[in-house]
N, C-alpha and C positions, 0 to 999 in steps of 0.2 A: 503495500501500497504507499504511494506518494503520500508523505507527510512532512513536516518544515513549516515553518514563521508564514505567513501571509504579508506581504505587501500592501497597506491598503492604496487602494488606487489613485486618492485622491493626494498623495508626497505628489510634489510636481518632480519632476526627474527630467532632467537638459544634458546635451549632447553636444559637440561641436562638431562639424564638419569641412574642415577649410573654413571661410568664411561664413559658412550655415550656420544656424541654432536649430538645435528640432527640443522643444518645450511640451509637456503634458500641461501647463497650465490656462486654463478655460479664461483666465485674466487676461492672456496676451492674444488670444486668436482674437482676426481684425472678422468681424461678420458678414463686413461689407464685400471682404475679399470673399468668404465661403460661399455667402449664397448667390453675388456677383460668377462663381463657376457651376454651381450646381443648379442656378437655375436656366442653363444655359442647355447642360449636359445629357447625353439619353439616355442616364436612370433618374434624372431626377426634374425632366425638363416643365419649369413654371412652376416650381415648388415656394411656395409660401415664406418666406422671410420668418413670420412666425415660426413657424414647423421646423424651420433651420437653426432657430435660436432655441427652440425645445428639447432639438433632436442632439444637440451639443450636450443640455442641461443633464444629459441622463446617459452622456456616454464616456468613456474616458478617449478621450482626443488629444490628437499630436499635429502641433501644427509644426513649418517648416517656417524659418525665418534669412532676408536674407544678412548681408553685413549694417544694414540701416535698420532693420527692425523692420522690414517688411515680410509682411507673408506672403511666403511663396508655394506653399504644400501642404496637406489637411489629410488626416486620417480616422476613423473614428473605433472604435471598438463598443459593441455590446455584448456584454457579459454577467455574467453568476459570479465570475476569477473562483469556480471552484468544479465546473466539469464542461461548458461551452463559452466559443464566443463566436460571433458574427462581427465581419469585418465590412466596413463599409467606407462610402464617400471617399475614398481614393483618390489624392489627384496632386499634381505639382501643374503648375501656371506651362502652358507652353514656351515663355523665352525663357524657362529654366528647364529646359529636359534636355539631355543628352548631357548630363552630369554625371549623370546613376544616383542622383535624389532621391528618385521613387526606391533605388533597391536600399540605397540609405536609410529609410522611412520603415520597409519593410522588415528590415536588420531588428534596428529599433522597437520595433512593435512586437518581434514576437520572441525580445529578446527580455522584455519589461516585465521585472520581479514580479506584479499583482495578477501576468498572463501564464505563469508557468505550469505544465503536470498538468493542465487543460485536456479532458479525453479528445474534444470534437472543435474544431475550429469550421467556420462555414464563409462562402460570399460568392457573392456572382459577377459575372464578368463578360463582354461582349468581345475585347480587343488585349485583356491583358495577362493572358493565359500561361504567356514566356517568364513575368517576370515573378507570379507566383507560384508559378512552379520550384523556381528555386528556392524558394521556400516550401517545398514539399506538399504544397497544395498539390489535387488530382482532380480530377473528372471524377463525382459520385459512383461510388463503386455499386450500390443498386438503387438507381432509381425510383426503380419503382416503388418505394418506400416513402420514398418525398412524397409530399406534397404540399401545395400553395395554395393560399388565396392571395391571388395580383391583379392589385387596382391598379391598370396604367395608366388611364385617366385620370385620376384620387386630383391632383391638381388641376384640371381643367374644369372638374364637375364641383369643387367645394369653395 
């Protein structure tokens, strides 16, 4: 049985990569940047700002910041911190891509002390399989066991 001291996910963790800072501080997040990206992306197109704000309140969030403190990346993890984690809303702004920031973001996420020894991680992606496979993610082994209630146009009708 995996045991050990559980790290409080509310403890702010920070890491450096060259000029970039990754922080789990929600206070540091720029809601305009996060909402601005998500409302235009394929998986959350049209998402209301207040929904993004609420999703941040209830998740372990990871922000990447450049040398001047501007936010350039984001991801959030929804977890019980014991058995399961859902990884979502992962992005690096386009002008900062090609610097392996996405890979560094994923390294920090999967190594976060509060996310260790989880039985299952889940995520969905249309085009980033190559990134996630580097961290052990694979296609669903038994898709017949999975079900979902997916409301793809919920932000258009609410």
